[in-house]
C-alpha positions in Angstrom: 1.9 -9.1 13.4 3.8 -8.8 10.1 4.1 -12.0 8.2 6.7 -12.5 5.5 7.0 -15.4 3.1 9.6 -15.8 0.4 9.1 -18.2 -2.5 11.0 -18.3 -5.8 11.8 -14.6 -5.6 8.3 -13.5 -4.6 8.1 -11.8 -1.2 4.6 -11.7 0.3 4.1 -9.3 3.2 0.9 -9.6 5.3 -0.2 -7.1 7.9 -1.7 -9.5 10.4 -3.6 -7.8 13.2 -7.2 -8.5 12.1 -8.6 -8.1 15.6 -7.7 -4.4 15.5 -8.5 -3.9 11.8 -4.8 -4.2 11.0 -4.1 -1.0 12.8 -0.4 -0.1 12.6 1.8 0.4 15.6 5.2 2.0 15.5 6.8 -1.4 15.9 4.8 -2.8 13.0 5.7 0.1 10.7 9.4 -0.2 11.6 9.3 -3.9 10.7 7.5 -3.2 7.4 10.1 -0.6 6.6 13.0 -3.0 7.4 11.4 -5.6 5.2 11.0 -3.2 2.3 14.6 -2.0 2.7 15.9 -5.5 2.6 13.8 -6.6 -0.3 16.3 -5.5 -2.9 16.9 -9.2 -3.7 13.2 -9.8 -4.3 12.0 -10.3 -7.9 8.5 -9.1 -6.9 6.7 -8.1 -3.7 3.0 -8.4 -2.8 1.6 -6.4 0.2 -1.7 -7.5 1.7 -3.6 -7.7 4.9 -5.3 -10.5 7.0 -9.0 -10.5 7.5 -11.5 -8.1 5.8 -9.7 -4.8 6.3 -6.3 -4.0 4.7 -5.5 -1.5 7.4 -7.3 1.1 9.5 -4.1 3.2 9.6 -2.3 4.1 12.8 -3.2 2.6 16.1 -5.2 5.4 17.7 -3.4 5.3 21.0 0.0 5.5 19.4 -1.2 8.1 16.9 -2.1 10.5 19.7 1.2 9.8 21.3 3.1 10.9 18.3 3.0 8.1 15.7 0.9 10.2 13.3 3.8 12.6 12.9 6.6 10.0 12.8 9.1 9.8 10.0 8.6 6.0 9.8 5.6 6.3 7.5 7.8 8.1 4.9 10.6 5.7 5.5 8.3 2.8 4.7 6.7 4.3 1.5 10.1 5.5 0.3 11.6 2.1 0.7 8.7 0.5 -1.3 8.9 3.1 -4.0 12.6 2.6 -4.4 12.4 -1.2 -5.0 13.6 -2.2 -8.5 11.1 -5.1 -8.6 7.4 -5.0 -9.4 5.3 -4.3 -6.3 1.6 -5.0 -5.9 -0.8 -3.9 -3.1 -3.4 -6.6 -2.9 -6.1 -4.7 -0.9 -8.2 -7.3 0.9 -10.5 -4.6 2.3 -10.7 -1.0 3.4 -7.6 1.2 3.4 -7.6 4.2 5.8 -5.4 7.0 7.0 -1.6 6.8 6.8 -1.8 3.2 5.6 -2.6 4.7 2.2 1.1 5.6 1.8 2.4 2.1 1.4 -0.2 1.2 -1.1 0.4 4.4 -3.1 4.1 3.5 -3.2 3.4 0.2 -4.9 3.5 -0.1 -8.7 0.0 -1.7 -8.9 -3.1 -1.8 -6.7 -5.8 -4.3 -6.8 -8.8 -4.4 -4.5 -11.8 -6.4 -3.5 -15.2 -4.9 -4.4 -16.0 -4.0 -0.7 -12.9 -2.0 -0.2 -13.2 1.7 0.6 -10.4 4.3 0.6 -10.3 7.3 2.9 -7.6 9.5 4.5 -9.2 11.7 7.2 -5.9 13.4 8.1 -7.1 17.0 8.0 -10.1 16.1 10.2 -7.8 14.5 12.8 -5.5 17.6 12.8 -2.4 16.2 11.0 -0.7 16.7 7.8 -0.2 13.7 5.5 3.2 12.4 4.9 4.9 14.6 2.2 5.0 12.0 -0.5 1.4 10.7 -0.2 -0.4 13.7 -1.8 2.1 13.8 -4.6 1.7 10.0 -5.4 -2.1 10.3 -5.0 -2.2 13.3 -7.4 -0.1 11.5 -9.9 -2.7 8.7 -10.0 -6.0 10.6 -9.7 -5.2 14.3 -10.3 -5.2 17.2 -7.9 -8.9 17.7 -7.6 -9.6 14.2 -6.6 -6.7 14.2 -4.3 -8.4 17.2 -2.5 -11.7 15.3 -2.6 -10.0 12.6 -0.5 -7.6 14.7 1.7 -9.6 17.9 2.2 -13.2 17.0 1.6 -12.7 13.8 3.6 -14.6 11.7 1.1 -14.7 7.9 1.3 -14.1 6.4 -2.1 -15.5 3.0 -3.1 -13.6 0.4 -4.9 -15.5 1.2 -8.1 -14.8 4.9 -7.8 -11.2 4.2 -7.1 -11.0 2.1 -10.2 -12.6 4.8 -12.3 -10.3 7.4 -10.8 -7.2 5.3 -11.6 -6.3 4.7 -7.9 -7.0 1.0 -8.3 -5.9 -1.0 -11.4 -8.3 -4.0 -11.0 -11.2 -5.0 -8.8 -11.0 -8.7 -7.9 -13.3 -11.0 -5.9 -11.9 -11.9 -2.5 -11.3 -15.6 -3.4 -9.1 -14.6 -6.3 -7.3 -11.6 -4.9 -4.0 -13.3 -4.1 -4.2 -15.6 -7.2 -4.6 -12.4 -9.3 -1.7 -10.7 -7.5 0.6 -13.6 -8.1 -0.4 -13.7 -11.7 0.5 -10.1 -12.2 4.0 -10.7 -11.0 4.7 -13.9 -12.8 6.4 -12.4 -15.8 8.6 -10.2 -13.5 9.7 -13.2 -11.4 10.7 -15.1 -14.6 12.5 -12.2 -16.2 16.1 -11.2 -16.0 16.1 -8.9 -12.9 18.3 -6.3 -14.8 15.7 -6.1 -17.6 12.8 -5.8 -15.1 14.6 -3.1 -13.2 15.4 -1.3 -16.5 11.8 -1.3 -17.5 10.8 0.0 -14.1 13.2 2.9 -14.5 11.9 3.7 -18.0 8.3 3.8 -16.6 9.2 6.3 -13.8 
């Protein structure tokens, strides 16, 4: 349910469980974390989903059984954030719940116009993973972070762009083409220079 392709230094990771809105199981999260941890040799990484939803977040059955409080979410987002290469979340649709963490950990986020963003963790009775509010606030500010996490508001792609949560809005047919275009210079650059620039931007 997680597809990985490697081509000329570009790693493309696809959450592929469209029949369940790409809901994430513990096994899927672990596989994603392992891929991110092993991607130190990648020159760029693109994270996307299959179908019309990026991810509905945790599989509900597993969430109730403890997945919502698992450390694997933080392991995954931390591994993505630690990568020295350019990382892009190509959001092919709505992003919900804990799945926000992996997108927030990426350097860039692009989204289709129909995408919506919401994180109803408080309503469900859980705390978000520790790094998610901090990364979200760094992008959109504390008030808008509370708008999403505490007021439970769904944010449209246009609002997300205006907030600074999304860097570009792209039509579905051009989503992956745009993502690949964004990483082209990094793929062709000296990895040490690319990693050095990434550190300077942190």
